[in-house]
C-alpha positions as a printed Julia matrix, in Angstrom:
436×3 Matrix{Float64}:
  -75.34  47.87   22.69
  -77.71  46.89   19.89
  -80.96  48.85   19.59
  -83.76  46.27   19.58
  -86.61  48.79   19.67
  -87.29  49.57   15.97
  -89.78  46.75   15.26
  -91.76  47.32   18.45
  -91.67  51.09   17.97
  -92.98  51.01   14.4
  -95.61  48.44   15.35
  -96.81  50.68   18.18
  -97.07  53.66   15.82
  -99.05  51.61   13.31
 -101.43  50.38   16.01
 -102.06  53.83   17.47
 -105.64  55.05   17.07
 -105.14  58.59   18.4
 -102.46  61.15   19.15
 -101.9   60.05   22.75
 -101.27  56.45   21.72
  -98.95  57.61   18.93
  -96.95  59.72   21.37
  -96.85  56.84   23.84
  -94.91  54.8    21.28
  -92.07  57.32   21.59
  -92.2   57.2    25.37
  -92.02  53.4    25.42
  -89.4   52.85   22.72
  -86.33  54.43   21.1
  -86.62  52.73   17.74
  -86.92  55.7    15.36
  -83.18  56.09   15.11
  -82.7   59.12   12.84
  -86.06  60.07   11.32
  -88.25  63.13   11.57
  -91.76  61.9    12.41
  -95.04  63.72   11.78
  -98.62  62.92   12.7
 -102.01  64.29   11.61
 -105.53  63.12   12.43
 -109.18  63.76   11.61
 -109.54  66.0    14.68
 -107.18  68.55   13.14
 -104.21  67.73   15.36
 -100.65  67.69   14.1
  -97.58  66.52   15.96
  -93.87  66.54   15.11
  -90.97  64.89   16.88
  -87.28  64.39   16.2
  -86.68  61.35   18.37
  -83.28  60.55   16.9
  -81.27  58.29   19.16
  -78.8   60.89   20.43
  -76.7   60.76   23.62
  -78.64  61.5    26.81
  -76.49  64.38   28.02
  -77.06  66.49   31.11
  -78.38  70.04   30.96
  -74.92  71.37   31.81
  -73.34  69.39   28.97
  -75.98  70.63   26.51
  -75.32  74.21   27.63
  -71.59  73.76   27.05
  -72.22  72.39   23.55
  -73.91  75.69   22.74
  -71.48  78.04   24.48
  -67.98  76.55   24.73
  -65.86  78.16   21.95
  -63.57  75.13   21.59
  -66.48  72.73   21.12
  -68.15  75.12   18.69
  -64.93  75.52   16.68
  -64.4   71.76   16.54
  -67.98  71.28   15.31
  -67.54  73.89   12.6
  -64.29  72.32   11.44
  -65.51  68.71   11.5
  -69.08  69.28   10.35
  -70.49  67.38   13.32
  -70.47  67.6    17.1
  -67.41  66.22   18.9
  -67.84  65.41   22.59
  -64.79  66.09   24.79
  -63.32  62.88   26.16
  -61.24  64.41   28.94
  -64.13  64.81   31.37
  -66.96  62.66   32.63
  -69.31  65.62   32.18
  -70.14  64.38   28.67
  -70.52  60.72   29.64
  -73.89  59.08   28.99
  -75.52  55.67   29.38
  -78.89  56.1    27.68
  -80.33  58.02   24.73
  -82.07  61.33   25.31
  -85.41  60.85   27.05
  -88.7   61.61   25.28
  -89.4   64.77   27.26
  -86.16  66.38   26.04
  -86.63  65.58   22.33
  -87.65  68.4    19.95
  -91.4   68.16   19.38
  -94.3   70.38   18.47
  -98.1   70.17   18.48
 -100.06  72.5    16.21
 -103.52  72.9    14.74
 -102.27  74.43   11.47
  -99.31  72.36   10.23
  -95.97  70.76   10.93
  -93.46  70.06    8.18
  -89.91  68.94    7.6
  -87.89  68.82    4.4
  -84.71  67.27    5.78
  -83.68  70.42    7.61
  -83.32  70.95   11.35
  -86.24  70.49   13.73
  -85.96  74.24   14.38
  -88.08  75.25   11.36
  -90.92  72.74   11.82
  -93.27  75.73   11.96
  -91.67  79.18   12.0
  -94.59  80.55   13.99
  -93.17  78.49   16.86
  -89.44  77.8    16.3
  -88.11  74.91   18.4
  -85.21  76.11   20.54
  -83.19  75.06   23.57
  -82.54  71.45   22.57
  -79.33  69.47   22.45
  -77.08  70.35   19.54
  -76.84  66.62   18.9
  -80.28  66.89   17.27
  -79.11  69.6    14.89
  -78.69  73.38   14.62
  -81.1   76.08   15.67
  -81.6   79.46   13.97
  -79.72  78.18   10.93
  -80.13  79.06    7.27
  -82.73  76.89    5.58
  -82.24  74.89    2.41
  -84.04  76.11   -0.7
  -86.16  72.97   -0.47
  -87.39  73.91    3.0
  -88.12  77.42    1.79
  -90.11  75.89   -1.08
  -92.06  73.74    1.4
  -92.88  76.76    3.57
  -93.92  78.7     0.47
  -96.27  75.87   -0.54
  -97.76  75.74    2.95
  -98.58  79.44    2.77
  -99.66  79.74   -0.86
 -100.85  76.41   -2.28
 -103.86  75.68   -0.1
 -106.5   77.71   -1.94
 -108.55  80.7    -0.8
 -109.76  79.04    2.41
 -106.22  78.33    3.59
 -106.95  74.61    3.85
 -105.78  71.89    1.5
 -108.22  69.71   -0.4
 -106.77  66.37   -1.45
 -106.52  67.65   -5.04
 -104.71  70.81   -3.91
 -102.31  68.7    -1.89
 -101.59  66.47   -4.89
 -101.03  69.52   -7.08
  -98.62  71.04   -4.53
  -96.56  67.86   -4.24
  -96.4   67.16   -7.96
  -96.22  70.78   -9.13
  -92.41  70.55   -9.36
  -92.04  74.26   -8.71
  -88.5   75.51   -8.1
  -87.69  78.08   -5.42
  -84.76  79.41   -7.42
  -87.36  80.75   -9.85
  -88.87  83.21   -7.39
  -85.49  83.9    -5.8
  -83.37  85.06   -8.77
  -84.97  84.51  -12.18
  -86.37  87.99  -12.79
  -83.12  89.71  -11.85
  -81.06  87.15  -13.78
  -83.07  87.73  -16.98
  -82.62  91.49  -16.52
  -78.86  91.05  -16.33
  -79.02  88.78  -19.38
  -80.79  91.43  -21.4
  -78.18  94.0   -20.43
  -75.37  91.62  -21.42
  -76.83  90.92  -24.87
  -74.52  88.83  -27.07
  -71.31  90.13  -25.52
  -69.31  87.06  -24.38
  -68.87  86.36  -20.67
  -65.41  85.36  -19.48
  -65.52  82.11  -17.48
  -61.75  81.73  -17.14
  -58.61  83.52  -18.24
  -58.79  81.82  -21.64
  -62.44  80.86  -22.05
  -65.54  82.91  -22.84
  -69.17  82.16  -23.68
  -71.94  83.99  -25.53
  -74.92  83.48  -23.21
  -77.63  84.92  -25.44
  -79.04  81.44  -26.22
  -78.99  80.54  -22.53
  -80.8   83.79  -21.7
  -83.44  83.03  -24.31
  -83.94  79.58  -22.74
  -84.39  81.16  -19.31
  -87.11  83.4   -20.69
  -88.98  80.3   -21.88
  -88.51  78.33  -18.64
  -91.79  77.85  -16.75
  -90.29  77.85  -13.24
  -90.8   74.1   -12.88
  -88.93  70.88  -13.6
  -91.58  69.06  -15.62
  -91.07  67.09  -18.81
  -91.99  70.15  -20.88
  -89.84  72.63  -18.92
  -87.65  74.31  -21.54
  -84.17  75.02  -20.19
  -84.64  72.77  -17.18
  -81.17  71.24  -17.41
  -79.62  74.7   -17.77
  -81.36  75.82  -14.58
  -80.16  72.72  -12.73
  -76.55  73.21  -13.73
  -76.83  76.87  -12.73
  -78.25  75.83   -9.35
  -75.35  73.49   -8.63
  -72.86  76.32   -9.25
  -74.9   79.05   -7.56
  -73.38  80.31   -4.3
  -75.93  81.96   -2.01
  -73.21  83.33    0.26
  -71.63  85.48   -2.46
  -74.42  85.94   -5.01
  -77.25  87.11   -2.73
  -76.85  90.54   -1.18
  -79.41  90.35    1.65
  -77.95  88.08    4.3
  -79.72  85.34    6.22
  -81.84  86.55    9.13
  -83.16  83.83   11.42
  -86.22  85.96   12.18
  -87.04  85.85    8.45
  -85.75  82.37    7.75
  -88.36  81.56    5.1
  -87.34  84.45    2.85
  -83.64  85.14    3.46
  -81.04  85.33    2.04
  -82.32  87.03   -1.11
  -81.67  89.58   -3.89
  -79.28  88.65   -6.69
  -75.98  90.51   -6.8
  -75.44  92.78   -9.79
  -71.67  92.23   -9.97
  -71.87  89.87  -12.95
  -70.96  86.7   -11.05
  -74.37  85.16  -11.74
  -73.82  85.58  -15.48
  -70.49  83.77  -15.14
  -72.29  80.9   -13.42
  -74.92  80.88  -16.17
  -72.2   80.75  -18.82
  -70.53  77.82  -17.08
  -73.89  76.05  -16.8
  -74.48  76.51  -20.52
  -71.05  75.09  -21.33
  -71.73  72.05  -19.15
  -75.13  71.34  -20.71
  -73.57  71.55  -24.16
  -70.61  69.39  -23.07
  -73.12  66.62  -22.35
  -74.52  66.99  -25.86
  -77.75  68.85  -25.06
  -79.1   72.18  -26.22
  -79.42  74.81  -23.49
  -83.13  75.03  -24.31
  -83.68  71.27  -24.04
  -86.89  70.36  -22.2
  -86.28  68.47  -18.96
  -88.16  65.41  -20.23
  -85.57  64.99  -22.99
  -82.73  65.06  -20.45
  -83.98  63.45  -17.21
  -85.08  59.83  -17.18
  -85.62  56.67  -15.18
  -84.16  53.44  -16.52
  -84.4   50.34  -14.38
  -81.58  47.84  -14.09
  -81.81  44.21  -15.06
  -81.04  41.56  -12.42
  -77.38  41.49  -13.51
  -77.06  45.26  -13.08
  -77.1   46.2   -16.76
  -79.52  48.85  -18.07
  -82.95  47.68  -19.19
  -82.9   49.92  -22.26
  -86.28  51.49  -21.47
  -85.86  55.12  -20.49
  -88.92  56.98  -19.19
  -88.94  60.8   -19.24
  -89.04  61.89  -15.61
  -90.47  65.08  -14.12
  -88.96  66.13  -10.81
  -86.62  68.5    -9.04
  -83.33  68.67   -7.13
  -82.56  69.99   -3.66
  -80.01  72.38   -5.19
  -82.62  74.28   -7.2
  -85.14  74.35   -4.36
  -87.63  71.72   -5.43
  -89.97  69.88   -3.07
  -90.57  66.69   -5.08
  -86.88  65.79   -5.28
  -84.83  63.08   -6.96
  -81.11  62.39   -6.95
  -79.01  62.0   -10.07
  -75.62  61.99   -8.36
  -73.56  58.9    -9.06
  -71.15  58.55   -6.16
  -71.82  57.35   -2.65
  -75.44  56.39   -3.16
  -75.34  52.9    -4.66
  -77.74  50.29   -3.39
  -76.99  46.77   -2.2
  -78.35  45.27   -5.43
  -76.63  45.6    -8.83
  -77.49  48.94  -10.41
  -76.16  50.45  -13.6
  -75.0   54.04  -13.87
  -73.71  56.42  -16.51
  -70.54  58.43  -15.99
  -70.98  62.16  -15.42
  -69.46  64.48  -17.98
  -66.59  66.7   -16.97
  -67.09  70.32  -15.94
  -66.12  72.48  -18.9
  -64.03  74.77  -16.69
  -62.65  72.66  -13.83
  -62.38  69.32  -15.64
  -63.99  67.52  -12.7
  -67.11  65.29  -12.92
  -70.3   67.34  -12.67
  -71.76  67.07   -9.18
  -75.24  67.07  -10.71
  -74.59  63.68  -12.3
  -75.34  64.94  -15.82
  -74.07  62.37  -18.3
  -74.13  62.12  -22.08
  -77.37  60.16  -21.64
  -78.82  62.88  -19.41
  -79.86  62.81  -15.75
  -80.36  59.18  -14.77
  -82.5   59.05  -11.63
  -80.85  57.17   -8.77
  -83.45  57.58   -6.03
  -85.86  60.14   -4.61
  -89.59  60.58   -4.07
  -90.8   57.0    -4.05
  -93.91  56.27   -1.99
  -96.05  59.44   -1.97
  -99.52  59.65   -0.43
 -102.17  62.32    0.13
 -104.99  61.68    2.61
 -108.21  63.56    3.33
 -110.39  62.8     6.36
 -114.07  62.95    5.37
 -117.35  62.16    7.12
 -117.45  58.92    5.16
 -113.93  57.93    6.19
 -110.42  58.43    4.8
 -109.99  59.24    1.12
 -106.49  58.74   -0.2
 -104.44  58.89   -3.38
 -100.81  58.03   -3.91
  -98.17  56.45   -6.06
  -95.08  54.27   -5.8
  -93.05  55.98   -8.5
  -90.62  53.08   -8.91
  -93.51  50.58   -9.29
  -94.28  47.54   -7.18
  -92.33  44.66   -8.7
  -88.65  44.06   -9.37
  -89.59  41.2   -11.73
  -89.07  42.46  -15.28
  -91.73  39.99  -16.51
  -94.38  41.38  -14.19
  -97.01  43.91  -15.37
  -96.18  45.82  -12.16
  -92.51  46.24  -13.13
  -93.06  49.67  -14.71
  -96.79  50.41  -14.44
  -96.73  53.17  -11.81
  -93.46  54.53  -13.2
  -95.16  54.94  -16.56
  -98.16  56.62  -14.9
  -95.92  59.13  -13.16
  -93.79  59.69  -16.26
  -96.67  60.3   -18.65
  -99.44  61.72  -16.46
  -97.68  62.91  -13.28
 -100.62  61.98  -11.11
 -101.59  59.83   -8.14
 -103.78  56.77   -8.32
 -106.71  56.06   -5.97
 -105.83  54.11   -2.84
 -108.65  51.78   -1.84
 -109.76  51.75    1.79
 -113.22  50.19    2.2
 -113.73  46.44    2.05
 -116.2   46.94   -0.8
 -113.75  48.89   -2.93
 -110.94  46.44   -2.22
 -113.1   43.4    -3.08
 -114.18  44.98   -6.36
 -110.54  45.5    -7.4
 -109.12  42.07   -6.53
 -107.18  40.66   -9.48
 -106.23  37.29   -8.01
 -106.22  35.39   -4.74
 -103.61  32.97   -3.49
 -104.3   30.89   -0.4
 -101.41  29.4     1.56
 -101.7   26.62    4.12
  -99.17  24.82    6.29
  -98.89  21.06    6.23
  -97.84  19.23    9.33
  -94.95  16.84    8.94
């Protein structure tokens, strides 16, 4: 049966003037099909809900999803939940009702970085919900750990974010891998010196230049971040399960696993990363802005020829302001050019990072970003549409905000009052209907 709720659901959310009305939209409709939704208001309330349209199973069925070894094994093998079809116990007619959806109200914060609902706020983990919504007590992505780190450290001495502090946190482009392994990795580098590292039975690599680049890296993925591409390639090869010695502990989900292994495997990964950066034609110390770029496509799908240096991170390295440079499986419905990834220097397979001989061509990622502060005089907001407003190559808005982000990495003011809007009007077009 087709879900006809999305338009009405989003309209109800947009019309809501307080938390109760916002929550009522989720009670009346099931139109937010797969999104995490968060709410904040001037009263200091926050609200989170995962109202994904999942099967409305009974309590017994939900319990079996969590406890039946056959169902658990099938989920682990398939990568998603498989409902047994040999019993009516797992039959359903409607999606899960509002009262059984994972949700949380807090006065400090709620957050989600595309991980499970469970870690919305680790002071109050969400547990006991249907596995169809996602896992509980699971290991968090490095991006989620970065988000939780920002929530605890980036708000200033008073523990509350100003709008400028919020902008700085979002656009800081800090990388969690930095705090997780960099110090130990540099120590191992220094011990290795210029002695080659074996990356295969027949291939070795002197990593002294890569180690020198790591020492110059600023822990971010900005245009001036020396060694940024090297770090990214390292991140895509880094295996937390084997290269971190302190295992994941769900009671310390924001900080585990941790501690780099001293068995030399991290140096092998660094050597492979250096080989891959060089295979693409870049120096291991290349600044990220000389490797990562945005280049829009022309209407026929060919490249525009204008490449803008692009600050921003990846999920793999634990960034918060993330962009994708992978080339497969993420094409849009409109013609879009792409550059072929270079081959891994060891395996001979295309690099999963998408690194090409042109560099990292951005495919998608942080697009519409906004920061809002509630003041006594009303809302104050800043934001940016990183891909710019217009798809018309002749329009001044084709690349204006992209250039702002590329060169200044900052938000622009968002006008709210009628006075401010009127003062900024560039043109007016009036449309009228003529009766036949």
